C-alpha positions as CSV (number, residue, x, y, z in Angstrom):
1,X,14.4,-0.9,-12.5
2,X,14.0,2.5,-10.8
3,X,14.9,2.7,-7.1
4,X,11.7,2.6,-5.1
5,X,10.9,5.7,-3.1
6,X,9.3,5.9,0.3
7,X,6.0,7.5,0.8
8,X,5.4,10.2,3.4
9,X,1.8,11.3,2.7
10,X,2.4,14.0,0.2
11,X,-0.7,13.9,-2.0
12,X,1.3,14.6,-5.2
13,X,3.3,11.4,-4.6
14,X,0.3,9.0,-4.2
15,X,-0.2,8.2,-7.9
16,X,3.5,7.8,-8.6
17,X,4.0,5.6,-5.5
18,X,1.0,3.3,-6.4
19,X,2.1,2.9,-10.0
20,X,5.7,2.0,-9.1
21,X,4.6,-0.5,-6.4
22,X,1.9,-2.2,-8.5
23,X,4.5,-2.8,-11.2
24,X,7.1,-4.0,-8.7
25,X,4.6,-6.4,-7.1
26,X,3.7,-7.8,-10.5
27,X,7.3,-8.2,-11.6
28,X,9.1,-9.3,-8.4
29,X,6.7,-10.6,-5.7
30,X,3.6,-11.6,-7.5
31,X,3.8,-15.1,-6.0
32,X,4.0,-13.9,-2.4
33,X,1.0,-14.2,-0.2
34,X,-1.2,-11.0,0.0
35,X,-0.1,-10.3,3.7
36,X,3.6,-10.3,2.6
37,X,2.8,-8.0,-0.3
38,X,0.9,-5.6,2.0
39,X,3.7,-5.6,4.6
40,X,6.3,-5.0,1.9
41,X,4.4,-1.9,0.7
42,X,3.9,-0.7,4.3
43,X,7.7,-0.9,4.8
44,X,8.0,1.9,2.3
45,X,5.5,4.2,4.0
46,X,7.6,6.4,6.2
47,X,7.6,9.8,7.7
48,X,5.1,12.3,8.9
49,X,1.5,11.4,9.6
50,X,1.8,8.5,7.2
51,X,3.6,6.7,10.0
52,X,0.5,7.0,12.2
53,X,-1.7,5.6,9.5
54,X,0.8,2.7,8.9
55,X,0.9,1.8,12.6
56,X,-2.9,1.7,12.7
57,X,-3.0,-0.6,9.7
58,X,-0.4,-2.9,11.2
59,X,-2.3,-3.1,14.4
60,X,-5.6,-3.8,12.6
61,X,-3.9,-6.5,10.6
62,X,-2.5,-8.1,13.7
63,X,-5.9,-8.1,15.4
64,X,-7.5,-9.5,12.2
65,X,-9.7,-6.4,11.9
66,X,-8.4,-6.0,8.3
67,X,-8.2,-8.7,5.7
68,X,-7.3,-8.1,2.1
69,X,-8.1,-10.7,-0.5
70,X,-5.7,-9.1,-3.0
71,X,-3.1,-6.4,-2.6
72,X,-5.1,-4.1,-4.9
73,X,-7.7,-3.7,-2.1
74,X,-5.0,-2.4,0.2
75,X,-3.6,0.0,-2.5
76,X,-7.2,1.4,-2.9
77,X,-7.4,2.0,0.8
78,X,-4.0,3.8,0.7
79,X,-5.2,5.9,-2.2
80,X,-8.4,6.8,-0.5
81,X,-6.6,7.8,2.7
82,X,-4.0,10.0,1.0
83,X,-5.2,10.9,-2.4
84,X,-9.0,10.9,-2.7
85,X,-8.9,7.5,-4.3
86,X,-11.3,5.1,-6.0
87,X,-14.3,3.4,-4.4
88,X,-14.4,0.2,-6.4
89,X,-12.2,-2.8,-5.9
90,X,-9.4,-3.6,-8.4
91,X,-8.3,-7.0,-9.5
92,X,-4.8,-8.2,-9.6
């Protein structure tokens, strides 16, 4: 397994980051609850203005202003924020 990289908001990294983390989630933490999966991905978002976005997401999760039924919804939000992204929801 390739060493997972952190994400610092560089648009060129978004697709690579999402692919790697989708695979890792499916292989290693698929049985974890969605909140744990989202928090795990957030732990790899570091640096630059990505930290500001991450902090806002964490605060919204703590206040129950955000709720993801599947981790794919969170990954779509991340892609929309940093790379243009899709508008439809993905399934696990």
